[in-house]
C-alpha positions as CSV (number, residue, x, y, z in Angstrom):
1,X,0.0,0.0,0.0
2,X,1.3,3.5,-0.9
3,X,2.2,5.6,2.2
4,X,-0.4,8.3,1.4
5,X,-3.1,5.7,1.1
6,X,-2.3,4.3,4.5
7,X,-2.3,7.8,6.0
8,X,-5.7,8.4,4.4
9,X,-7.0,5.2,5.8
10,X,-5.8,6.3,9.3
11,X,-7.6,9.6,8.9
12,X,-4.3,11.6,9.1
13,X,-4.7,15.3,8.3
14,X,-1.9,16.7,6.2
15,X,-0.7,20.3,6.1
16,X,-2.0,21.2,2.6
17,X,-5.5,19.8,3.5
18,X,-5.4,21.6,6.8
19,X,-4.7,24.9,5.2
20,X,-7.1,24.5,2.2
21,X,-10.0,22.9,4.0
22,X,-9.9,24.3,7.5
23,X,-7.5,27.2,8.1
24,X,-8.5,29.3,5.0
25,X,-12.3,28.7,5.0
26,X,-12.8,29.0,8.8
27,X,-10.2,31.6,9.9
28,X,-10.8,35.0,8.2
29,X,-7.5,36.9,7.7
30,X,-9.1,40.0,9.4
31,X,-9.3,38.1,12.7
32,X,-5.6,36.9,12.8
33,X,-4.5,39.9,14.7
34,X,-6.7,38.7,17.6
35,X,-4.6,35.6,17.8
36,X,-1.2,36.6,16.6
37,X,-1.0,39.6,19.1
38,X,-0.7,38.0,22.5
39,X,-1.3,41.4,24.2
40,X,-4.6,41.7,22.4
41,X,-5.6,38.1,23.0
42,X,-4.9,38.6,26.8
43,X,-7.1,41.7,26.8
44,X,-10.0,39.9,25.2
45,X,-9.7,37.0,27.6
46,X,-9.7,39.3,30.6
47,X,-12.8,41.1,29.2
48,X,-14.6,37.8,29.0
49,X,-13.5,36.5,32.3
50,X,-11.2,33.8,30.9
51,X,-8.3,33.3,33.4
52,X,-4.8,34.2,32.0
53,X,-1.4,34.9,33.6
54,X,-1.4,38.4,35.1
55,X,0.3,41.1,32.9
56,X,2.8,43.0,35.0
57,X,4.1,45.5,32.4
58,X,4.5,46.2,28.7
59,X,7.8,47.6,27.2
60,X,7.0,49.3,23.9
61,X,10.0,51.7,23.3
62,X,13.8,51.5,24.0
63,X,13.6,54.4,26.4
64,X,11.6,52.3,28.8
65,X,14.5,49.8,29.2
66,X,16.4,52.4,31.1
67,X,13.7,52.2,33.8
68,X,13.8,48.4,33.9
69,X,15.0,48.1,37.5
70,X,12.1,50.2,38.9
71,X,9.6,48.5,36.6
72,X,10.5,45.0,37.8
73,X,11.2,45.9,41.5
74,X,7.9,44.4,42.8
75,X,8.5,41.0,41.2
76,X,10.8,38.3,42.3
77,X,10.0,36.0,39.3
78,X,8.4,36.7,35.9
79,X,8.3,35.9,32.2
80,X,9.4,38.1,29.4
81,X,7.9,37.3,26.0
82,X,7.3,39.0,22.6
83,X,3.7,39.9,21.9
84,X,4.0,38.7,18.3
85,X,6.3,35.7,18.9
86,X,5.7,32.1,17.8
87,X,7.1,28.7,18.6
88,X,8.3,29.8,22.0
89,X,11.0,32.0,20.5
90,X,12.1,34.9,22.6
91,X,10.5,33.8,25.8
92,X,12.7,34.3,28.9
93,X,11.8,33.0,32.3
94,X,13.2,34.5,35.4
95,X,12.8,32.3,38.6
96,X,14.5,34.6,41.1
97,X,16.5,37.8,41.4
98,X,19.1,39.2,43.7
99,X,21.5,42.2,43.7
100,X,20.5,43.3,40.3
101,X,20.9,39.8,38.8
102,X,18.3,37.6,37.3
103,X,18.4,33.8,37.5
104,X,16.8,31.7,34.8
105,X,15.4,28.2,35.4
106,X,18.5,26.7,33.8
107,X,20.6,28.3,36.5
108,X,22.1,30.9,34.1
109,X,22.4,34.3,35.7
110,X,21.7,37.5,33.7
111,X,22.7,41.0,34.5
112,X,20.3,43.9,34.1
113,X,22.2,44.8,30.9
114,X,21.6,41.2,29.6
115,X,17.9,41.4,30.3
116,X,17.7,44.9,28.7
117,X,19.5,43.6,25.6
118,X,17.0,40.7,25.3
119,X,14.1,43.1,25.5
120,X,15.7,45.4,23.0
121,X,15.9,42.4,20.6
122,X,12.2,41.8,21.1
123,X,11.4,45.4,20.3
124,X,13.4,45.2,17.1
125,X,11.3,42.3,15.9
126,X,13.9,39.6,16.2
127,X,11.3,37.0,17.4
128,X,8.1,38.3,15.9
129,X,6.2,36.9,13.0
130,X,7.5,38.6,9.8
131,X,10.2,40.5,11.7
132,X,7.9,43.4,12.5
133,X,8.7,45.7,15.4
134,X,7.2,44.3,18.6
135,X,6.6,45.0,22.3
136,X,7.7,42.9,25.3
137,X,5.2,41.5,27.7
138,X,6.3,41.0,31.3
139,X,3.9,38.7,33.1
140,X,3.2,36.3,36.0
141,X,5.4,33.2,36.0
142,X,3.3,30.1,36.0
143,X,4.1,27.6,38.8
144,X,2.9,24.4,37.2
145,X,0.8,21.8,39.0
146,X,3.1,19.4,40.9
147,X,1.2,16.6,39.1
148,X,3.6,17.2,36.2
149,X,6.8,17.4,38.1
150,X,8.0,13.9,37.0
151,X,7.2,14.6,33.3
152,X,8.7,18.0,32.7
153,X,12.3,19.3,32.5
154,X,12.9,22.9,33.7
155,X,10.0,24.6,31.8
156,X,6.2,24.6,32.2
157,X,4.2,21.9,30.4
158,X,1.0,23.1,28.6
159,X,-2.1,21.5,27.2
160,X,-2.7,22.0,23.5
161,X,-6.3,21.6,22.4
162,X,-7.5,21.8,18.8
163,X,-10.9,23.4,18.5
164,X,-13.1,23.2,15.4
165,X,-16.4,25.1,15.1
166,X,-16.3,25.7,18.8
167,X,-15.9,22.0,19.7
168,X,-12.7,20.7,21.3
169,X,-11.6,17.8,19.1
170,X,-8.1,16.6,20.3
171,X,-5.7,17.3,23.1
172,X,-2.1,16.6,24.2
173,X,0.3,17.7,26.9
174,X,3.5,19.2,25.6
175,X,6.2,18.6,28.2
176,X,9.6,20.4,28.1
177,X,12.8,18.5,27.9
178,X,16.5,19.3,28.0
179,X,16.6,19.3,24.2
180,X,13.8,21.8,24.0
181,X,15.6,24.1,26.5
182,X,12.6,24.0,28.8
183,X,10.1,25.0,26.1
184,X,6.9,23.2,25.4
185,X,7.3,23.0,21.7
186,X,7.5,19.6,19.9
187,X,9.5,21.0,17.0
188,X,12.2,22.1,19.4
189,X,12.3,18.7,21.2
190,X,9.5,18.7,23.7
191,X,7.5,15.5,24.5
192,X,3.9,15.2,23.2
193,X,1.6,13.2,25.4
194,X,-1.9,12.2,24.2
195,X,-4.9,13.0,26.4
196,X,-8.2,11.1,26.3
197,X,-10.8,13.7,25.5
198,X,-13.4,11.9,27.6
199,X,-11.5,11.3,30.9
200,X,-8.5,13.7,30.7
201,X,-6.2,10.8,31.3
202,X,-2.8,10.6,29.4
203,X,-2.1,7.5,27.4
204,X,0.7,8.0,24.8
205,X,4.1,9.6,24.4
206,X,6.0,10.8,21.4
207,X,9.4,12.4,21.3
208,X,11.3,13.2,18.1
209,X,8.7,11.2,16.1
210,X,9.2,8.0,18.1
211,X,7.0,6.4,20.7
212,X,8.2,6.6,24.3
213,X,6.8,5.6,27.7
214,X,9.0,7.7,30.0
215,X,10.2,11.2,29.9
216,X,13.7,11.2,28.4
217,X,15.2,13.4,31.1
218,X,13.2,12.6,34.3
219,X,12.2,9.0,33.6
220,X,8.7,9.8,34.7
221,X,5.9,7.6,33.3
222,X,3.9,9.5,30.7
223,X,0.7,7.4,30.7
224,X,-1.9,7.3,33.4
225,X,-1.8,11.0,34.5
226,X,-5.3,12.3,35.3
227,X,-5.4,16.0,34.3
228,X,-7.4,17.8,37.0
229,X,-10.2,20.3,36.1
230,X,-10.6,18.5,32.7
231,X,-14.2,19.7,32.0
232,X,-13.1,23.2,33.0
233,X,-10.2,23.0,30.5
234,X,-12.5,21.9,27.7
235,X,-14.9,24.6,28.6
236,X,-12.1,27.2,28.5
237,X,-11.0,26.0,25.1
238,X,-14.5,26.2,23.7
239,X,-14.9,29.7,25.0
240,X,-11.7,30.8,23.4
241,X,-13.2,29.9,20.0
242,X,-16.1,32.3,20.7
243,X,-13.7,34.9,21.9
244,X,-11.9,35.3,18.6
245,X,-14.5,34.1,16.2
246,X,-12.2,31.7,14.3
247,X,-13.4,28.2,13.4
248,X,-10.1,26.3,13.6
249,X,-7.7,27.1,16.4
250,X,-5.2,25.7,18.8
251,X,-5.7,26.7,22.5
252,X,-2.7,26.4,24.9
253,X,-3.7,26.1,28.5
254,X,-1.4,25.7,31.6
255,X,-2.3,24.4,35.0
256,X,-1.0,26.6,37.8
257,X,-0.7,25.0,41.2
258,X,-2.5,27.9,42.9
259,X,-4.7,29.4,40.2
260,X,-5.8,26.3,38.3
261,X,-6.2,26.4,34.4
262,X,-4.9,29.6,32.7
263,X,-5.2,30.3,29.0
264,X,-1.7,31.0,27.7
265,X,-2.2,31.7,24.0
266,X,-4.0,30.8,20.9
267,X,-2.8,29.6,17.5
268,X,-4.6,30.1,14.2
269,X,-2.5,27.5,12.5
270,X,-2.1,24.7,15.0
271,X,0.4,22.1,14.1
272,X,-0.4,18.5,13.2
273,X,2.0,16.7,15.5
274,X,-0.9,16.2,17.9
275,X,-1.9,13.3,15.7
276,X,1.4,11.6,16.5
277,X,1.0,12.2,20.2
278,X,-2.5,10.8,20.3
279,X,-1.9,8.2,17.5
280,X,-5.3,9.3,16.1
281,X,-6.1,11.1,12.8
282,X,-7.8,14.5,13.1
283,X,-9.7,14.2,9.8
284,X,-12.6,11.9,10.7
285,X,-13.5,14.2,13.7
286,X,-13.2,17.3,11.7
287,X,-15.3,16.0,8.8
288,X,-18.0,14.8,11.2
289,X,-18.3,18.2,12.8
290,X,-18.1,19.9,9.4
291,X,-21.1,17.8,8.3
292,X,-23.3,18.9,11.2
293,X,-25.9,21.5,10.1
294,X,-25.8,23.1,13.5
295,X,-23.4,23.3,16.4
296,X,-24.8,23.9,19.9
297,X,-24.3,27.5,21.0
298,X,-24.3,26.4,24.7
299,X,-20.7,25.7,25.8
300,X,-21.5,22.7,28.0
301,X,-23.4,21.1,25.1
302,X,-20.3,21.6,23.0
303,X,-18.1,20.0,25.6
304,X,-20.6,17.0,25.7
305,X,-20.4,16.9,21.9
306,X,-16.6,16.8,22.0
307,X,-16.7,13.7,24.2
308,X,-19.3,12.1,21.9
309,X,-17.1,12.7,18.8
310,X,-14.1,11.3,20.6
311,X,-16.0,8.2,21.6
312,X,-17.2,7.8,18.0
313,X,-13.7,8.1,16.4
């Protein structure tokens, strides 16, 4: 059997089909700014009561970097990220500070000059989509739920949920590794762990396109983790669809040990590696939902529909 026929039989969605049949028809270009601009996404979420990491400050011009010490004085730990960044590029996590120095999770210590230089690079557009001038967001550092301690290296694991027509259709946990430099990005070497849409229990692991049962750095077992607040997480993902008005998005959610689920960011072009992590093709679920004449407007009904679809395919 030809490889493409086998992939079709398994219901695997390819990039060209994703773009032509789901991204282009369901995601109007005029709405991309609501997703690509993290500052604007955060503002929308706050307006609708969707929990997000607290925004401490925004650096928009070079002159503000001179006032960095005063700006950061109230915060012992924080995250610096580009508003228009993608793939985790440009994100800098500070876990502690002392005597004008900032310690990263890796143990690397930065001076105030180092931090200012990094923010200057963000402003120049070094990490932004298309290289456009950007602004730097300084926000609350998520302290991830201890449930994930054994399956994460340095960084914060997140939960990626693909949502179509307002219905969550597939989910995975993205767990940072040494190779990914603590970032939850599969292309940079993070681990993808499939999550059962009905129960919120993990069941598979994928790393560098091969199946694994344990985290490559910690040795923690990947299967059998019950994600807490699972229905709340699905509800949050469905609400994010309503927030931006796009039909096909990826929603990234983190579990804070004190604050619970927080929406981290959205993606208008969610990657397809989630199919490897779950060992399940997206296409049958998407086609089924596409064929429905009406999708429930009520969010709890859409969450129930998500579980029905997952049980069917």
